[in-house]
BAKOL-676461 format. One record per residue (C-alpha): x, y, z; residue number from 1; residue in one letter. Coordinates in steps of 0.02 Angstrom, whole numbers, padded with zeros to 5 digits. Example, Ala and Ser with C-alpha at 12.3 -4.5 7.8 and 13.67 -1.06 7.14 Angstrom:
<sites>
x:y:z:i:aa
00615:-00225:00390:1:a
00684:-00053:00357:2:s
</sites>
This chain:
<sites>
x:y:z:i:aa
01574:-00564:01483:1:g
01508:-00561:01298:2:n
01396:-00708:01323:3:d
01297:-00612:01455:4:e
01280:-00455:01350:5:a
01228:-00562:01208:6:g
01094:-00647:01306:7:a
01031:-00487:01375:8:v
01027:-00407:01201:9:r
00930:-00560:01126:10:l
00807:-00551:01269:11:m
00764:-00382:01231:12:g
00741:-00420:01053:13:q
00625:-00567:01107:14:v
00526:-00448:01209:15:k
00512:-00316:01078:16:t
00477:-00411:00918:17:l
00301:-00475:00967:18:p
00251:-00302:00973:19:n
00283:-00279:00788:20:f
00186:-00434:00734:21:y
00021:-00365:00722:22:p
00090:-00226:00614:23:a
00185:-00350:00510:24:a
00014:-00455:00478:25:v
-00089:-00302:00432:26:v
00054:-00247:00316:27:l
00049:-00424:00227:28:l
-00145:-00419:00210:29:w
-00143:-00246:00145:30:l
-00022:-00301:00011:31:g
-00113:-00449:-00039:32:l
-00269:-00338:-00041:33:v
-00169:-00220:-00158:34:d
-00114:-00369:-00270:35:a
-00299:-00427:-00293:36:c
-00359:-00245:-00335:37:l
-00209:-00232:-00468:38:v
-00257:-00392:-00541:39:c
-00444:-00334:-00550:40:c
-00386:-00179:-00641:41:v
-00257:-00258:-00755:42:l
-00361:-00410:-00808:43:l
-00517:-00300:-00823:44:g
-00423:-00199:-00944:45:l
-00376:-00351:-01048:46:y
-00540:-00414:-01048:47:f
-00607:-00250:-01119:48:v
-00494:-00262:-01258:49:d
-00502:-00453:-01292:50:e
-00689:-00467:-01272:51:f
-00757:-00306:-01365:52:e
-00920:-00376:-01393:53:h
-00958:-00446:-01224:54:t
-00935:-00287:-01096:55:p
-01009:-00396:-00962:56:m
-00858:-00505:-00952:57:m
-00744:-00377:-00873:58:w
-00872:-00300:-00768:59:k
-00930:-00469:-00690:60:a
-00742:-00516:-00659:61:y
-00683:-00352:-00594:62:s
-00843:-00341:-00472:63:g
-00806:-00524:-00405:64:i
-00626:-00482:-00377:65:v
-00662:-00307:-00304:66:f
-00788:-00373:-00192:67:g
-00692:-00509:-00123:68:a
-00551:-00370:-00082:69:a
-00673:-00285:00013:70:l
-00736:-00431:00104:71:i
-00563:-00474:00156:72:s
-00534:-00288:00221:73:c
-00689:-00326:00328:74:y
-00620:-00476:00398:75:f
-00449:-00392:00429:76:l
-00539:-00260:00524:77:r
-00619:-00384:00633:78:l
-00457:-00485:00659:79:w
-00369:-00321:00706:80:w
-00501:-00270:00831:81:r
-00492:-00436:00921:82:e
-00303:-00437:00922:83:l
-00298:-00255:00997:84:a
-00413:-00329:01139:85:e
-00303:-00477:01184:86:t
-00120:-00431:01134:87:v
-00044:-00290:01243:88:p
00059:-00181:01124:89:v
00195:-00070:01195:90:a
00192:00119:01164:91:s
00288:00185:01013:92:p
00410:00261:01144:93:m
00433:00093:01224:94:a
00468:00009:01057:95:v
00605:00152:01010:96:v
00682:00135:01181:97:r
00703:-00059:01171:98:a
00771:-00038:00989:99:a
00894:00095:01045:100:r
00955:-00014:01190:101:d
00951:-00170:01094:102:c
01040:-00109:00925:103:c
01156:00025:00996:104:g
</sites>
């Protein structure tokens, strides 16, 4: 009956959703890096305006934040490479078929 169809649909989702996890984590990290870079630019502009006589203020702050963003991108790349070796990710067509079967 309905319970069996619901169970089959739920099992399809449980098998499909882990395939999206690596992409979700990468997008989360890229969003965090983007937020850091936006803060770097905006606070750098603020420091240029507020501390006109100390030009090293904005350069030092922006340099530190930019360097941290680059380092986090490097670690993200290392993590992604390790994840790609350990987690089998379905092909894009398999994900599309599973979504079509699951959601209608």
